[in-house]
N, C-alpha and C positions, 0 to 999 in steps of 0.2 A: 544657337549651333546649327549653323547648315551643315549637310552633306552632300557629297554628291552619287550621282544616282548609282555608281559602281560599288561605293562605299557599303560593305555589310550587306550588298545583294547579294542573292541567290539565285540571280539568274545564271541561264549555262552560257560557259564560253561563247564567243561565235565560232559559229562553224565554218569549218576549211573551204578553200575556192574547190568546186567540184576537179576533178581528173578532164586532160584536155580531149576530144572529143577520140574513140578509136583506143584508146587503152587495152580495153579487155583483149578486143582483138589480136594487139601488137603482143599482149604478155601471154597469148593463148597460142599465137606464131612461132614467139620464142620459146616454150616450153614444147612443143610440137617438133619445131626443129633440133632441139637438144637431145629429145626421146629418140629422133630419126638416126641422126649422129651417133648416138649410143647403140641404138640396135647395129647400125653397120659397123661398126667399130667392136663389136660383140661377132656379129656375121661372119665380118674378114679376120678376128683372129680363128674361130672355128672352121674357116675352110683351110687357113693356110696350117692348122695343127692335124688334121686329118689327110690334106691332102697333099703331103711332103711328109719323108721318110719318117722324120722323129713322129709326126702323127703313125705312123706303122706303126712307129716302136708305142705309144700310149695305147692304141688302139691294141696290143697284143697284151699290155698288162691289164687293161681295162676286159678283155676277154678271157685272160690267162692261159692262153692258147698263142703257138706261133701264126705267125702272119702267113705264113707258105710251107704248110709240112708236106713231106714228099718232092714231088716234080715237081709242084710250084715250087719251090726253093731255087731249083735249078739255076746258075748263072746269075745268082742276085747276091748281092752283097748280104753278109752273115749281120753285121752289125744294124744297117736299116729295116732288117726283116725282124730285130731283137734276136736272132738265135744264137746268139753269144752269152745270152742270158743262164742259160742255164749247160752251155757248152765246158765239156770235158775235153783234157787235154793229152795227149802222148808226146812227151819229148826226152828222148834219151839225153842222160845227164854225163855219160860219158862218149867220148870221142865223136861229139858232134861241134863239130868248129861254126857254124853258121847260125848255132841253136835254131835249127829247122824242129816245126812243131805240126801236130796234126791235130785238129779241133774238129771235133766231133758232137751234135745237139741231137740228143735221143729225141727230144720233139721237133724238131725240125726234119728229123731223118736228112740229113744232110754231114757235110763233111768240109772243109777247106783246110788249105797249108799257109804254113806265116814262115815268115823267115824273120828270125831277130837281131838277127849282127850277118849283115851284110854290107852293099856298099852300092852307091848309084848304078844301074846297068845290071847285076848280078836278078835274075830269076828264081821263082817260086812256084813248081806246080802240084799239083793234084790230082790222083786221078783213081778211081773206083776202079776195079777192076769189071770189064765187061759193059761197062759207063762212060762217062766223060771225062775229058783232062782239062783241067782251068792250067792260065799260068797268070801270074802276074809278075812285073819288075819292077824293082827298085828305083822312083824316080829321083831320092832324095833322102838325107838321111841316112837310117840302116837297118828297116822296116818294113816289112808289105807283107798283105795275106790275099790269098786266091778267094775269086768268089766261090759260091758252095756247089758240089755235086751232090748229087741225091744220092742217097742208099736204098738201095732193096731193102724189103723188110725183108728181115732172118739175119740169117749171115753175108758179109761182104769183106771185102779186100781190098786195102786200099794205101798206096803210095805217096808221099811228096819227096820233093826231090830240090835240094838247094843248088842252082846252077851259078858258076860266078860267069862274070861278064870277059871274055877275051883280051886276054891284055889292058885289064881292069885291076884294082888295088885288091882284093879279095886274092888269100893265098891259099884257101884249099882249092880242094878238087871239086867237083860234081858228087853230091852227098847226097841219099836217100836212105827213106825209114818205111817203113811198111807198118800195116795196123790192121787189125781185125776187130769185128762187133765184141771180140773176148779179149781181147787188148786191157790192159790194168790201164786206165784211163784214170786221170787223177781232174 
């Protein structure tokens, strides 16, 4: 009985054809390009995260302190600086036609005014006695808040006002509320 050379043989299978020249270099280049792209994406995300207002908020969370205490908060947006996180509110419940409120952040050492029930063109102001006054106007919808005004260390007095647009839709007259550091903030 004749057997073929391959039948019952323990010979190793034929070796695969060698790869095309330069395949390792191409594979390394592809890996390097992918790694470089990943590093670029991560660097871009980190830069965007820390160089934007949201990044300011993240930094506050990481550092567990406001990004702008005191005078450094002057004129800045309280939301962008993370000052709304610990803010307390004074909002008289009775006879408050515009739902005017004063917001106060002890950590940021700043206050800001907010109108919650107004109309486009209505304004809200906030002023610390002996300090700066800030004003914001409702552009659309029915609410708006001012940028911050720094409060001095210790005692302070603050006034916020809701001012209806002359000839506008609001039916209330100019309305103001006053507060101090001893006010019953909620």
